[in-house]
C-alpha positions in Angstrom: 123.7 110.4 -12.0 121.1 112.4 -13.8 117.4 111.4 -13.5 114.8 112.6 -15.8 112.7 115.3 -14.1 109.5 113.4 -14.9 110.5 110.7 -12.5 111.3 113.0 -9.5 108.5 113.4 -7.0 108.3 115.4 -3.8 108.4 113.3 -0.7 104.9 112.9 0.8 106.1 114.3 4.1 107.0 117.6 2.5 104.9 120.5 3.8 102.4 121.9 1.4 102.1 125.6 1.2 99.2 126.9 3.3 96.5 128.8 1.5 94.7 131.4 3.5 91.1 130.2 4.0 88.7 132.9 2.8 86.1 133.8 5.3 82.5 133.4 4.0 80.6 136.6 3.2 77.9 137.3 5.8 75.2 140.0 6.1 76.0 142.7 8.6 73.3 145.1 9.8 74.6 148.6 10.7 72.5 150.5 13.2 73.9 154.1 13.5 72.2 157.4 13.4 75.2 159.5 12.5 75.5 159.2 8.7 79.3 159.8 8.5 80.0 157.0 11.1 77.4 154.7 9.4 79.2 155.2 6.0 82.6 154.6 7.6 81.4 151.4 9.2 79.8 150.3 6.0 83.0 150.8 4.0 85.0 148.8 6.6 82.6 145.9 6.6 82.5 145.9 2.8 86.3 145.9 2.6 86.2 142.7 4.7 84.0 141.1 2.0 80.7 141.2 3.9 77.4 142.5 2.7 76.0 145.6 4.5 72.4 145.9 5.4 71.2 149.4 6.3 72.1 151.6 7.9 69.1 151.8 10.2 68.8 155.1 12.2 65.9 154.3 14.5 64.6 151.4 16.5 61.8 150.7 14.1 64.1 150.7 11.0 66.5 148.4 12.8 63.8 145.9 13.7 62.3 146.0 10.2 65.7 145.5 8.5 66.7 142.7 10.9 63.5 140.7 10.3 63.8 141.1 6.5 67.5 140.4 6.1 68.2 138.2 9.2 71.8 139.3 9.4 74.6 137.2 11.0 76.1 140.2 12.7 74.6 143.5 14.1 76.8 146.5 14.6 74.8 149.0 16.7 75.1 152.4 18.3 73.7 152.6 21.8 71.6 155.8 21.2 69.5 156.1 18.1 68.1 159.0 16.1 64.6 158.7 17.6 65.9 158.9 21.1 65.5 155.1 21.6 68.1 152.7 22.9 70.1 150.6 20.4 70.5 148.1 23.2 66.7 147.6 23.5 66.4 147.4 19.7 69.1 144.7 19.6 67.5 142.8 22.5 64.1 142.8 20.6 65.7 141.6 17.3 67.6 138.8 19.1 64.3 137.3 20.2 63.5 136.7 16.6 66.9 136.2 14.9 70.3 134.8 15.7 73.2 137.2 15.4 76.5 138.2 16.8 76.5 141.7 18.3 79.0 144.6 18.3 78.1 147.9 20.1 79.8 151.0 18.9 79.3 153.8 21.4 80.7 157.1 22.7 79.7 156.0 26.2 81.3 152.6 26.7 81.0 152.9 30.4 77.3 152.2 30.1 78.2 148.8 28.8 80.9 148.0 31.4 78.9 145.4 33.4 81.5 142.6 33.3 78.7 140.3 32.0 78.8 141.2 28.3 80.9 138.3 27.0 80.6 137.5 24.0 79.1 140.9 23.0 81.8 143.1 21.6 82.1 146.8 22.5 84.0 149.4 20.5 84.4 152.9 22.0 84.0 156.0 19.8 86.2 157.4 18.5 87.3 154.1 17.0 90.1 153.1 14.7 89.6 151.2 11.5 91.6 148.4 13.0 89.3 148.1 16.0 86.2 147.8 13.8 87.9 145.3 11.5 89.1 143.1 14.4 85.6 143.2 16.0 83.8 142.3 12.7 86.3 139.6 11.9 85.8 138.1 15.4 82.0 138.4 15.1 81.9 136.7 11.7 84.2 133.8 12.8 82.7 130.3 12.9 83.1 130.3 16.7 81.1 133.5 17.1 78.4 132.2 14.8 78.0 128.9 16.7 74.7 128.3 18.4 76.3 128.3 21.9 77.9 131.7 21.3 74.7 133.1 19.8 72.7 131.9 22.8 75.3 133.5 25.2 75.0 136.8 23.2 71.2 136.8 23.5 71.5 136.3 27.3 74.1 139.0 27.7 72.1 141.6 25.7 68.9 140.7 27.7 70.8 141.2 31.0 72.1 144.5 29.7 68.6 145.6 28.7 67.2 144.9 32.2 69.9 147.1 33.8 69.0 150.1 31.7 
């Protein structure tokens, strides 16, 4: 028996194809004094669909950009061009803004305190995949939740006191 195609309907229990949910674009502040690394991180962040703020090379530039742009994520080197600490700069900005934090550093052992969760640390040299994974994690809804942001502020504050 042939039925007209107009009368045929898919059963309601049939699985619908899943569409990949597009992550919302967020502002990401890059704090890095080495211009080649800063540009590389900018390109990676942009390729993920996020807006790049910066780069900031010094403590003062970082704070100024953070207060103006109020980024959702901060990607920061530990040592800045003016000899200051990226950790201290991030701690200061987290007193005024809410942001997830990723430290990118050639000396990750400085940050191995066991108390950094949920702050992310990427050792230099890094791979594109490491940066993409960290930025994707930092821009997730979970990482942007108030609870996680408060834990991030606490972890960076503890880290600053140990310096």
